[in-house]
N, C-alpha and C positions, 0 to 999 in steps of 0.2 A: 744384060752382063752390067753393073754396077760399076760406078766410075773408078773407082779404087782397083778391079776386077780387071777391065779394060786397059790395052796399053794408050798413050795417052797419042793426042792426034798430033799430024803438025803444027798446029796450028798452036797447040796448048804447050807445047815445046817452044814454039817464038814469044809467047806470055812471060812462062818459065824465064825465058833465058834474057828476057828484059827488065822482068822482076828481079833477079839477080844483082844486075847490072846497077839497077835503081837501088837494092840493099845493100849491094859490096859496096856503095858508094855513099851509104849512110856513115860505116867505118871511119871513113876520112875525115868525113863533114863533123863527126864529133871529137873527134882527136881535136880541130881547130877548136870549134867551140868552146871545150872543157877548157884549154890550155890560157880562155878568159874569163868564163862564166860559170857561177859553179851548179854542182850538177841537176839540181832542182829547175833551176831557175832555164838550162837547157834543155831539158823533159817538158815544160810545162809552154816554151815558147812553141814548141814544134809543137807539141800537139793543137795548142788553140791557134794557129796559125794554119794547120791543116783544116780544122773542124770548120775553121771560119770562109776556107774554101771550096769543100765538098759540102759544106750545109747552105755556100749560095748558089755552085752547079746544080745541086741537089732540087732545088725550090727552085729555082730559074731554068733548068732544060732538063730537069728527072723528074720521078716521081713524086719528089720532096720525102718530106721525115714520115713514118709513120705516127700516130698518136697512142697505136697502145698501151697501157701500163707493161702489161707481160714483156712484150716487144721491147720496149727498153730497158725494163730490169734484166733482161737478157742483153742489152747496150753495156750497161754495167760491169758485168760480169764480163765481158767482152773485150770492153775497154781495162779493165783492173788484169787480165789473162796476156793479153796482145800489146798494150803501152807500158801503164802505171808502171807496172813491176819490170817486162824485159826490160824497157828503155831506160830504165833508172838502174838498173844493177850494169849493164849492159857499158851505158857511158861515167858508174862510179869505177867500174873497174879500168876503162880506159886511161882511169888515173893513173893507174899503176902499168897498165902494160898499153903492150904498140898495141894498134890498130887492127895489124897482120894475124895478131897471137887471138883478141878479139873475137875474130872474125872464125879462125881456126875453132875455138872451142865453139863457137855457136854452128858448126854445121857440124854439133853432134845430135840437133835437133830429129833428124828421121829416123836417127834410131830411138830417140824418146818417144817419137809418131808411134813408129810402128807396134814399140813395146803397148807405149798407150791405149792405141788405136785396136789393139787385139781385146785386149781385155775392156774396153768401154765402146767399142763398137758390134755390131752383126754381119757387118758387109769389108769390114777390113782386115778379116783376121792376116795375121804371122803367116808367110808362106816361108819354103826355104828357101825359093827365088827368090826375094826380099830381104830376105833376113843374113843371103850371101854378099847381093846386091849392096845394101847397107856395109856391110864388111865392109868391101873390095873399094866403093866410093870413099868410108872415114880413112880405110887405112892410102890412098888417095890424098886427100887432108895432111897427110902426117909425114908424108914423102915431099908436097909442094911444101911445106911449113922448116921440112930442112932440121939438123938437129943442135942448130944452135939456137932455134926456137923452142924446142924442149926444154933446151938447158935454162932460156929466159924464165922459163913457168914456172920455176923451182922458189925462186925468190918471191912470190906473190901468191900467194897460195888464199888467200880472201877473195883476190881478184880475178882468180880461177873460179873457186866456187861460186862466186857470183855471176860469171858471165854462164857457167852451167846452169844456173838455176835458172837465168833465163832463158838456153834452150830450151828446160823442160814447161815454162811456163806460153812459151812459144806453139808447141806440139800442144797442150790442152788446148791453149786457144784454139787452132787449128782444128781440132777435134767438137768441141762448142762453136765453131764457127758456126758447121754446117747446117743447124738448125734454119739458121735464116732463110735459108734457102723452102726449109718447109713451112713456116711463118707467110712466107709471099713476100718475103722484102729483097728490093730489088739490090744491084751487087755496092749502087754507089751510095743509098740512102745505108744501111749495111754500113762502109765505111764512114761514113760523117757520123751516124751515132753512137757508133763506138767511143770515135774523136770527141764527141759533145760531152761525153758522160767523162770520157780522162780527163778535160780542161777542168771539168767542174769538181773532180778529186785533187790536181797536181796544180792548180793554181792558188788556192789558198795555200797550201801544204808549202808550195814555192813562195810567198807573201811573207808566210809567216816564220820558215828558216832559213831564208838567204837575205830576207829583205832587200830584192834587187835595185830601191831606189838608193840606199845606201853607196851603191855599189861602182867605182869609175865605166866612163861610157865605153864601151866595148867599141872596138877597132872598125876597120870595114872587113878582115875577112871574118870575125864573127860572126858578123851578121850577114853577107853571105852566106859560111855556112849554115846557119838556121832558117834562111831563106832555102837554102837546098835541101835539108834536112822536110822541111815542112812541105815545100812544093812537088817537092819530086820523090823525095825518098820517102815518102806517108803520102801525102795527097794521093799524087800521081800511080804510086805503088799500091793503094789500096785498094784503089779501082782493081787493077789487076788482079789483087791477090784473093779479091770475093769472088769477081767472075770461078777464076781458078779453080776456086773451092769449090764453089757449084758445082765446077761441069766435070775437074779431073779426083776429088777425093781428095782428106787429107795427106795421108800417106803419098801419093802425088807429090802435092806443092810443097811437103818438108824441103825436097830435093832442092831448093831453090839455098836454103843453104847450104849446101856442097857446093855450087856454085859461086858462091858470092867470093871468096877467097880467090878463088880464080876469075870472076872480075874485077875485086880491085886490084892485082899482078896484070891486067891487062890495061887497066886505068893508068896505072904506070908507067907503063910502055906505050902507051900514045902521048898521055900527056905531060910527064915528068922524065921522057927521055934514060930511064929505065932499062937494063935488058934483062930476060928471061933466062933463067940456068937452067942445066940439064936435069937437075933434081925438079925443079918448077914444073917441065915440059914435062917429065914423066909420072908426076902426082894428078896433071890436068889430065893426062891418058887414062891411067887408072879412073879418076872421079866419070870420068866421061862413060868406062866400063861398067861403072857401079850404078849411072843413071840409065844404061843399056839393059842388065842386069835387071833391075828393080822392075823397069816399062815392061820387061816379058816379053820381047817380043826374041832376043836370042835362044832362051828357054823353047819357044813356039820352033823355030827354025831347024834346035836341034834333035827337036820330036815329029820333022815334017809337016808340021801343020799350015 
């Protein structure tokens, strides 16, 4: 049974939950950083610091970085799809959209992944159960957002499209990234390699467009947000991402974007004193049902398997 066809293990679900917490927090970090720094500077600093962290870890405590040119070409494509394009689009969109709205739009990634994987792979075909599960999960995101969020979307069409394009890019990255296991590239090396190539693309762009040396020095909150983005939401998160991608498949790992809005709300409750509303509780319940449906266990129980 392929990774995509079997239900995820308990350990894989635990890692998926941790990844959703790390990536859910990235929307908060983005909102703090972009209030003081321009888009390309935020994204370039994020990937460069994360590349330094993971590159050092892979060299000192891991298998190191591969040398084959074809692997580095794949790192470049992965970096564009998984970092350069979506990070830039989301941070740009968050200049207009609230972080929760951006996370909600990003939660369409599983729908795009299921569709793209159906056409681009042979072992992650779109099944009725996965389609229903994704629909239920996205319905949960809509309930979680509430009517006010959708009214807010009406005035920010370009920012909405940017976040949706980022979700498509993430979906393609999940499918493209499956090849690193076939190439024999360890998860930490794959994470470090794509970040190195992303840094080589973004650093010159940020220097040319933003001229960061001419900007006022950022305050402590912006610096802390960049460090959180780099160390937690990127370096640590990508080690988990590539490990899960190798074991659970592209469609399963895309479920993390359905959990990210939930993680953002829970972080607010735990650290900002915010309260959960009835709509948010109902949305989380629907998301849980959608995840279970995509996982396949409810269908198996109904069939008596």
